[in-house]
N, C-alpha and C positions, 0 to 999 in steps of 0.2 A: 410414499408414506402419506397414509391420511392422518389427521388429528383433526378434534373437534375446533369449532371455532364459534365463540359467542357473538352474535349479532343481536341487538336489542332483546336480550333475554333468549333468544332462540340459540338451540346448538343444531349446527350441520355438521358434516362432512367433507372437508377439504381433500384432494388429491394432489399431491405435488406434481405439478408440471414444468414449473421454471426452476432453472438453476443460474446462478452467474458464472457464466463461461469465460469472460475475457473481462479484464479491467482495460480500458484505453485510455492510455497517457497522448497528450499533443507534446509534439517536440519539433524544433528547428531543426537539429542535425540528428539525424537518424543515427548513422554509424557512432555518434560521441554517445547516444542515449543508451544504443544497444551495447555498447560495451560498459557505461554505468552500470545500467541494472542489472546485465547479466553477472558483473562483479558483486554488486550491492545484494543480491538474492540467491547468488550461486544458481541460477539458471541457467539453460540452455537454450541457444536457438533454435527454433523449431522451422524447419526449411519445405514446408510442404503447403505454406499459405493458407495455414486453418483458419477455420472461419471468414476466408475472404481476405485475411490481413496479411500482408508480405513480411513483416516482422513482429513474430509471436515469440515470446520467452517463456520457459515453462520449466517446472520442477526437472532437476536431473532423472532420468530413465522413466520419465511419464509418471513420477511420482503423484501424490496428492499435493493440493495447492492450488492456487489461483492464478490463470495464465495472464500474462500482462501484454499487451499488443502497443505498438507504438505508431502512431498516427504523426504524418506530416502537418505542421499548423505554423500558421505564422500569427497566430493572436498571442498575444502576452498573458502569462499567467497570471490569474488576479493575487492580491496581497492577503485576502483571506477568502481563500475558495470554498465552495459549498461542499464540495466532495474531494476527500484527500486519502491517503494511503496512511494508516497506522502499521509499523512493523515492530511486532511484541519481543521483548526481551524477558527473562527470567525473574532480573532482578538487577540494583542500580550499579554493581559493579559491571556487569552484560551491558548494559545503557550506555555506559561512558567507554566501555572498550568501542563498542559498535559504531557510537557516534564518533570516536577518532578515525575507525576504520572507513567509514564513510565519508568523512571529510577529506581522508586521504587518497579517496580516487574521484574525489570530484563534487562533492556537497559542501554546501555551504551553509553553516548556521544562519538562523534567520532572528532578527531582532522582533520576536513577537511581544506584540503589545498586549496581547489577551492570556497572560500567563495567570491562573489562579494562584492564592498564596504557598501553595506547597504542591507543586505540579509534579506529576507522574509521567510526564512527557517531554520531549525536546524537539524544537519544529526546526527541520532541514529544508533544503530545497536541491534539487538536482541540478545537474550542469545547465538544464532549461529554464530554471527557476522553478519548476511544480513542486510544491509543498507537500512534506510528508513527515509523519512524527514518529520516533523512536519512544515506546512505551515500555514501562518498568511496570509489570504486571504484578510484583510483589510489593508494591506501594500500598495499594488497600490494606493489603493481610499488615503489614507494620503499623498502618494509622489505627487499626482498631476499630472497635464500634462507635 
């Protein structure tokens, strides 16, 4: 798909070449991380080494969605990571239910020091400490203009 791009007042056409193929998470315990993320996302383990990764999780039946690869890492996750996953839910009730469910399978609630006054997200950590958010997409609509 090509779309116009404005740069210094000049319009050019850019052809889409790149797509996000896999998001890679560093983990210390591969089997534990595989089970957590498989259950968290409802994903299936892909067994063919997609993209050179030995552990790749993907949406059921090859459906739409971003694949997640798990990479062995001894480095500790950062308290304020520069990149993280946002998991979306439709409303506050779903957010509460998903946070409870994720915690029941091994996530921990993070004592986040950067919440805004009226947050639309809850910060959790997977069993390896990787931070991610559960975001209530209706929050903005309810807040109004």
